[in-house]
C-alpha positions as CSV (number, residue, x, y, z in Angstrom):
1,M,0.1,-0.1,-0.1
2,A,2.6,2.4,-1.1
3,L,4.7,3.0,-4.2
4,M,3.0,0.2,-6.5
5,V,0.1,-1.0,-4.4
6,G,-3.4,0.3,-3.9
7,T,-3.6,4.2,-4.0
8,G,0.1,4.6,-4.4
9,P,1.5,6.7,-7.3
10,F,2.2,3.7,-9.6
11,G,-0.6,1.5,-7.9
12,R,-3.8,0.3,-9.9
13,S,-5.9,3.1,-8.2
14,P,-3.6,6.0,-7.6
15,A,-5.2,8.6,-5.2
16,G,-3.3,11.6,-7.2
17,V,-2.5,12.9,-10.4
18,F,0.9,13.9,-12.0
19,N,1.6,17.0,-13.9
20,F,3.0,15.0,-16.9
21,E,2.0,11.9,-18.8
22,V,3.2,8.7,-17.4
23,D,4.7,6.5,-20.2
24,A,5.2,3.3,-18.6
25,P,4.1,-0.4,-19.0
26,K,1.0,-1.2,-17.4
27,H,2.9,-3.6,-14.9
28,Q,6.1,-2.3,-13.5
29,L,9.1,-3.4,-11.7
30,Y,11.4,-1.3,-9.5
31,L,14.5,-2.6,-7.8
32,E,16.3,-0.6,-5.1
33,R,19.1,-1.2,-2.7
34,S,18.2,-1.3,0.9
35,P,20.5,-0.1,3.7
36,R,19.2,-2.5,6.1
37,R,20.8,-5.7,7.3
38,I,18.7,-8.7,6.5
39,R,18.8,-12.0,8.2
40,A,16.7,-15.1,7.7
41,V,16.6,-18.0,10.2
42,I,15.3,-21.5,9.8
43,G,15.3,-24.3,12.3
44,G,17.5,-22.0,14.5
45,E,20.2,-21.5,11.8
46,V,20.8,-18.4,10.1
47,V,20.6,-19.3,6.4
48,A,21.1,-16.0,5.0
49,D,22.8,-12.8,6.4
50,S,23.1,-9.8,4.0
51,T,24.0,-6.1,4.1
52,G,23.4,-5.8,0.3
53,A,19.8,-6.7,0.3
54,Y,17.3,-5.3,-2.6
55,L,13.6,-4.6,-2.3
56,L,11.6,-5.5,-5.7
57,H,8.6,-3.3,-6.1
58,E,6.0,-4.8,-8.4
59,T,2.5,-3.6,-9.6
60,G,-0.1,-5.0,-7.2
61,L,2.2,-6.9,-5.0
62,L,4.1,-6.3,-1.7
63,P,7.7,-5.8,-1.9
64,V,10.0,-8.7,-1.9
65,Y,13.4,-9.0,-0.3
66,Y,16.1,-10.3,-2.8
67,L,19.6,-11.1,-1.4
68,P,22.9,-11.7,-3.3
69,R,23.4,-15.5,-3.7
70,T,26.7,-15.1,-2.0
71,D,25.0,-14.1,1.2
72,V,22.9,-17.2,1.6
73,R,24.6,-20.4,3.0
74,D,25.1,-22.6,-0.1
75,E,25.7,-25.8,1.6
76,L,22.2,-25.7,3.1
77,L,20.7,-25.5,-0.5
78,E,19.3,-28.6,-2.5
79,P,18.2,-27.9,-6.2
80,S,14.5,-28.4,-7.0
81,D,12.9,-29.6,-10.1
82,T,10.3,-26.8,-9.9
83,S,10.3,-24.1,-12.4
84,T,7.9,-21.2,-12.8
85,H,7.5,-18.6,-15.4
86,C,6.9,-14.8,-14.9
87,P,5.9,-12.8,-18.0
88,F,7.8,-9.9,-16.7
89,K,10.8,-11.5,-15.0
90,G,11.3,-14.7,-16.8
91,D,12.0,-18.3,-15.8
92,A,12.4,-19.0,-12.1
93,S,14.6,-21.7,-10.7
94,Y,14.0,-23.0,-7.1
95,W,15.8,-24.5,-4.2
96,H,15.1,-26.4,-1.0
97,V,16.5,-25.5,2.3
98,R,17.8,-28.4,4.4
99,V,18.7,-27.7,8.1
100,G,19.4,-30.7,9.8
101,D,16.4,-33.2,9.1
102,E,14.2,-30.4,8.4
103,V,13.5,-29.3,4.6
104,R,11.7,-26.4,3.5
105,E,10.7,-27.2,0.0
106,D,11.0,-24.6,-2.7
107,A,11.8,-22.0,-0.2
108,I,14.3,-20.1,-2.5
109,W,13.9,-18.9,-6.0
110,A,15.9,-16.9,-8.5
111,Y,15.8,-15.6,-12.1
112,P,19.3,-16.5,-13.5
113,E,18.6,-15.1,-17.0
114,P,15.8,-12.5,-16.4
115,L,13.9,-11.0,-19.5
116,A,15.4,-8.2,-21.4
117,G,14.1,-5.1,-19.6
118,A,13.7,-6.7,-16.2
119,P,15.8,-5.4,-13.3
120,P,19.2,-6.9,-12.8
121,L,18.1,-10.0,-10.6
122,A,20.5,-12.5,-12.3
123,D,22.8,-12.7,-9.2
124,L,20.1,-12.3,-6.7
125,V,17.6,-14.8,-4.7
126,A,14.4,-14.5,-2.8
127,F,12.9,-16.4,-0.1
128,A,9.3,-17.6,0.3
129,W,8.2,-15.4,3.2
130,D,6.5,-18.2,5.2
131,A,9.3,-20.6,4.5
132,V,11.5,-18.8,6.9
133,D,11.1,-19.0,10.7
134,E,12.3,-15.6,11.8
135,W,13.2,-12.6,9.5
136,Y,15.4,-9.6,11.1
137,E,15.8,-6.1,9.9
138,E,19.1,-5.3,11.8
139,A,18.5,-6.6,15.3
140,E,14.7,-6.3,15.1
141,R,12.5,-9.2,14.3
142,I,9.8,-8.4,11.7
143,G,6.6,-10.4,10.6
144,V,4.1,-10.5,7.9
145,H,6.0,-9.2,5.1
146,P,9.0,-6.7,4.3
147,R,8.2,-3.2,5.6
148,D,7.9,-0.9,2.5
149,P,10.0,2.2,2.9
150,Y,7.4,4.1,1.1
151,H,4.6,3.3,3.7
152,R,4.1,5.2,6.9
153,C,1.7,5.5,9.8
154,D,1.2,8.7,11.8
155,V,-1.1,8.9,14.9
156,V,-2.5,12.2,15.3
157,R,-4.6,13.7,18.4
158,T,-7.8,15.3,17.1
159,D,-10.2,17.4,18.9
160,R,-13.4,16.4,16.6
161,H,-16.4,15.4,18.2
162,V,-16.7,11.9,17.2
163,V,-19.9,9.5,17.7
164,V,-20.0,5.9,16.3
165,R,-23.4,4.3,15.7
166,V,-24.7,0.9,14.5
167,D,-28.3,0.9,13.5
168,G,-28.7,4.3,14.8
169,E,-27.6,3.3,18.3
170,V,-24.8,5.3,20.0
171,I,-21.8,3.0,20.5
172,A,-19.2,5.5,21.4
173,E,-19.0,9.2,21.8
174,S,-15.8,11.1,22.3
175,H,-13.8,14.3,22.0
176,R,-10.4,12.6,22.7
177,A,-10.2,10.5,19.7
178,R,-6.7,9.6,17.6
179,L,-6.6,9.3,14.1
180,L,-4.3,6.8,12.5
181,F,-3.3,8.0,8.9
182,E,-1.5,5.0,7.1
183,T,-0.5,5.0,3.6
184,G,-3.2,3.6,1.1
185,L,-5.7,3.1,3.9
186,P,-8.7,5.1,5.0
187,P,-8.0,7.0,8.3
188,R,-8.9,4.8,11.5
189,T,-10.6,6.3,14.5
190,Y,-9.2,5.2,17.9
191,L,-11.1,6.0,21.0
192,P,-10.4,5.4,24.7
193,A,-12.1,2.5,26.2
194,E,-14.0,4.8,28.7
195,D,-15.8,6.5,25.8
196,V,-17.2,3.2,24.3
197,D,-20.2,1.5,25.6
198,Q,-18.7,-1.8,26.8
199,A,-22.2,-3.3,27.4
200,R,-22.5,-3.6,23.7
201,L,-19.1,-5.5,22.8
202,E,-18.8,-9.2,22.6
203,P,-15.1,-10.6,22.6
204,S,-13.9,-12.2,19.6
205,D,-11.2,-14.9,18.9
206,T,-9.8,-13.1,16.0
207,V,-6.0,-11.9,16.0
208,T,-4.4,-10.0,12.9
209,R,-0.7,-8.9,12.5
210,C,0.5,-5.9,10.7
211,P,4.2,-5.1,10.0
212,Y,3.8,-1.6,10.7
213,K,1.6,-1.6,13.9
214,G,2.2,-5.0,15.6
215,T,-0.1,-7.8,17.0
216,T,-3.8,-7.0,17.9
217,S,-4.4,-7.9,21.4
218,R,-8.1,-8.5,20.9
219,Y,-11.1,-7.8,18.7
220,H,-14.8,-7.2,19.5
221,S,-17.9,-7.6,17.8
222,I,-20.9,-5.2,18.4
223,R,-24.4,-6.3,19.4
224,V,-27.4,-4.2,18.6
225,G,-30.5,-6.0,19.5
226,D,-30.3,-9.3,17.3
227,H,-27.9,-7.5,15.1
228,L,-24.2,-8.8,15.8
229,V,-21.5,-6.8,13.7
230,E,-18.6,-9.3,13.9
231,D,-14.9,-7.9,14.4
232,A,-15.9,-4.4,14.3
233,I,-13.4,-3.3,16.8
234,W,-9.7,-3.9,17.3
235,V,-7.2,-3.0,19.8
236,Y,-3.3,-3.0,20.1
237,D,-2.3,-2.9,23.7
238,D,1.4,-3.0,22.7
239,P,1.9,-1.6,19.3
240,H,5.3,-0.9,17.6
241,D,7.0,2.3,18.9
242,E,6.2,4.3,15.9
243,V,2.4,4.1,16.6
244,R,2.8,4.1,20.3
245,G,-0.1,6.6,20.5
246,I,-2.7,3.9,19.8
247,A,-1.8,1.7,22.8
248,G,-5.0,0.5,24.6
249,L,-7.3,2.6,22.4
250,L,-10.4,0.9,20.3
251,A,-10.3,1.3,16.7
252,F,-13.5,1.0,14.6
253,D,-13.9,-0.4,11.2
254,D,-15.5,2.3,9.0
255,D,-16.9,-0.2,6.7
256,K,-19.1,-2.0,9.6
257,V,-20.0,1.0,11.8
258,D,-21.3,4.7,10.9
259,I,-18.7,7.2,12.3
260,E,-19.9,10.9,12.6
261,S,-16.8,13.4,13.0
262,T,-17.6,16.9,13.6
263,P,-14.8,19.4,13.7
264,A,-14.8,21.4,16.9
265,R,-14.2,25.2,17.2
266,W,-10.4,25.6,17.3
267,Q,-8.8,25.7,20.7
268,R,-5.0,25.6,21.5
269,P,-4.7,21.9,22.3
270,E,-3.6,20.9,25.7
271,P,0.0,19.2,26.0
272,L,0.2,15.5,26.4
273,G,-0.1,14.5,30.1
274,S,-2.1,17.8,30.8
275,S,-4.3,17.5,33.8
276,V,-6.9,19.6,32.2
277,K,-10.3,17.2,32.0
278,P,-11.5,16.6,28.5
279,P,-15.1,17.9,27.7
280,E,-18.0,15.9,29.4
281,Q,-18.5,12.7,27.9
282,R,-21.8,10.8,27.7
283,H,-22.0,8.0,30.4
284,L,-20.9,4.8,29.2
285,T,-19.9,1.7,30.9
286,P,-16.2,1.4,32.0
287,A,-14.1,-1.2,30.1
288,V,-13.7,-4.6,31.2
289,R,-10.5,-6.3,30.5
290,G,-9.8,-10.1,30.4
291,T,-7.3,-12.5,29.0
292,R,-7.7,-15.2,26.5
293,T,-6.0,-17.5,24.5
294,A,-5.6,-16.1,20.9
295,P,-5.8,-18.6,17.9
296,P,-3.5,-18.3,14.7
297,A,-3.5,-15.0,13.3
298,R,-4.6,-13.8,9.8
299,T,-3.5,-10.9,7.8
300,H,-3.4,-7.3,9.2
301,R,-6.0,-4.6,8.8
């Protein structure tokens, strides 16, 4: 959801316009050097360690790390009979990775003779993301997929009067919202738990992971009468440092609830940590927290 995905400038549904005609193929490839040290761990063994990694951006696809073949432990690789063809990159060869008695089949691929006009991929290899147990950028473990350097998240305090409704019933009301602006996604509204009617919420077993925000702590469905709106709310209790401002707040899925956001008359914002009380809120049931065992996660929101 950045350079070549979604509403990015070279995505399939760009959000903006250029002041020039874009004379480029419909399907684009862009290979760039990454300044980050990349390590891949399988079965407790580091199978690749590179300070010369590249990111391949491709129209409609998430970026993929390509590493110099010399940065991958050749003694752990076994040639595979698998071969695939990409109309934009060429014919791909594959290798299994063997660590002890454990084998990850077709875990690595390469384009030894890329098509004319394709980026210079001949001496690079890529790993199937899920074939690797642990991925590291520098000394930080990452998950879900490589982080796109053109993707960002900004958490911003807002003084808007926010009201959340389902079937016309007020579920939440707040003057203390925070908005999460994330590249390629609609702004998300995060509210303090105290401003949400907890009596309407039912816990969900859903868990999602995001490479930019972290792993959700819990999801909630919203019940209004006989109508159950599933997984309409999610919470990150311990998000990544870059979005620490959403910790413990409840996010609402705009596609499942009605969010009314009214700009307030401008006042100088109080600094974070101020003892000044927020505007009077509608009386809502306090939050009730509990613990539960989370099932396997699905992709992030």
